[in-house]
N, C-alpha and C positions, 0 to 999 in steps of 0.2 A: 979626616972622617969623611968618609966617603957620604955621600947624600942618596940615601935607601929611596928616596922620592925618585932619584931618574931610576933604579934599580926596578922599581915596580912597573912590570910590564902594563900598557895601557890598553884596557880591555877592547878587544876588537869588535864591532857591532856585528851583531847577527841578522840576517837576512833570511827571508823567507826564500825556501827553495823555489827555481822557478817551473812553473807547469804550464806546457801548451796549452794554447788555447785551445785545440782539437780535442785537450783532455778533460777541459773543463765541463761540467755538467750543465745541460739548459734548465734554467728554471723558468717555468712559467708565471706569470705575473696574473692574479685573476684579477678581473675588472669587479668593482664593488657593485654589490646586489643590487637590482633595480627597484627603487621605491614602491612600494602597493598604489595601484591608481587609484583616484580619488572616484568615490560612487556620487555620480550629480544628483541620483534620485533621493539619497541617503541626506546629502547636503541640502536638498529642497526642504525636505520632509522637515528637517532639524528648524528652518527658516518658519516654516507655515507653524509648527508649534512653540515657537519663541512668539510671533506674531499672534497665536492663539490666547497664550496665555496672558499676553499684555490687553489684548480685548477685555478677557474676562476681567481683569481685573480692574480696567476703566469701569466695566458694566458696572461692577461689586461697588465700585465705591462709589458712583452715580447713584445706584439704589439706597446706599446706605445714607448717602446726602438727602436723598429725597424723602426718605424715612423722617430724618432729622426734622427736616423743614413741616414736613406735614405732622407730624406726631402732636403736635399742640391743637392743631385744627381736625384731627382724624376722624372725629364723630361727624363734622359738616363734610368732609371730603366723602366717606361713607354715604351719608345721606344724599348729597347730588349724584352721586355716582348712582344711587339706587332709583332714586327719579328719573335719571335721564335715560335708564333701563326701561322704567316703565313705560316712559312717552314713547321711547322706541319701538317697544312691543306694541302699544295700542296704536301707532301709526303703521306697523306692518299689517296690524289686525285688520285695521281700514282699507289699507292699499289692496292686500292680497287677494278676497274675492272680487274686486273690480278685475283686475290684472288675469286671474283665473277665468273669470266670465267671460272676458275679450278673448282668451285663447281657446276656450273650449266650448263656449255658447257655437253652434254653427246650425242651428235652428231656421228655416224661413222667416222673414218678419212676419209679423202678426197680421192676422187679416180682420181687417174693423169690421164692427157689427153692421148689422141692417137696419137700415131706416123703418122697413116696415116691421120688424122683428122688436123693436122698442117701442114702435106703435101700438103693436098688439099688446103687450106687457104692461103700456101705462092705460091702455084702456081696461085689461083686466082688475089693475089696481083702482080705477076708479068705477068701476063696473057699468063701463060704457060697451054694450054690446057694438052698437054702430061701429066705433072705433075699430072694434076687433075684426070684425066682418070686411072691413073695408080694407084689411091690410092681406088677406086672403086674395089669392091670384081667382081671376073665373072659373078656371076649370078647376080648380082647388072648391071653390064655393059650390060648383055644381056636384063634384064627388062628395061633399058633405049632406044636401040636400037629395041626393041619392040613398043617402044613407039613414034619412029623416031628419036630419039636423040643419035646420034652416034660419033664418036669421031670428026669427021670431021663439025660436027654440034657445038658442042661443041668449036672448034678453030675458027669458025665463030663468034660464040657470044661472046668470049671475045676479038676479032679483032675489032667487033663493040664496044663494052664498051671502049677500048682503044681510037679509034676514038670518041667517043661520050664524051671524058673527065671524065669518071667516075672510080674514085679510090678507091680501099680499105686500109684506115688510118690506122685502128686500130683492134685488134681481142683480146677480152678478154673473156679468159676462165672462165666460171660462176661455171661448178660443173659437176659431173658425175652420174649418176644412174646404177646399175645393174639390168638387166631385166632376165627373164626367159629363158633359152635356151642357157646360155652363152653369152648372148648379152649385151651393154653396151650401155648406150643414154649419149650423150656429149651435152651442152650448151654452145654457145656461143653467145657474144654481139658484132657485127660487125658494124665499124663506116665507111659510105659511104659517098662520096664528088663526086658531078656532077657539071662539068662546065656549061653544056648546059641545065641541068633539074635540077632547085633548087628544085622541090618538090621530088628528090630523094635523097637529103641529109637529112641524120638521122643516129640512130643508129637503128640495124634490127637483129633480133632475129634470130640464124641458129642452127639446131638441126640435129644431128649427131647420126645413128646408126650405131654400129660397132659389127661384128662379134668375135668368139672366136679367130679366126686367124688374127685378128687385121685390118681387109677391112670393109670399109664403105658397107654398104647393104640397107640403106636408109638414105634420108637427106630431111628437110623441110627449105625454108626460107622464 
């Protein structure tokens, strides 16, 4: 009996038909798409936001911790802050006027008072006509005599004031002004009291003009 296995044809392997290289189509290989470039501004902004959030959390934690510590003594803390604020305001109120006055005050230095004027006022308060008359310059004395006012007339006037209960209680020097011709004008506020003439009571302005020799050459009351 014949072996049929020998009679079976051995399968012939099939091969793909040969295709010339010239007939092969060319296939382009696309390169991978480029990744989007990173935005440095956005990256930096993200870092800043993270740092800011972290700092805010730290601050909030510290505030909560401080509140826990101060809670038992909150009353004393508030009282201390109030007292410190009051002391600070009082200090500013005391210092500020001095600083402002130093910055703003551009006035010339005050003119000192005149010895002749002071002498006249003291003689007036003591009813001393001699002292009052000597405070006048010779020219002013002559001008008064021409008007009918002599030393004797002045003596009679101050005697009448004494007998009438008129008193010169206070002299306040207001200030002086330099005039042309080396003269100076002095301003005073004089308080007068009268026991017999109530209408005479009050504060009056006295204005004296003094020459370069320091004598009174004019006065207004």
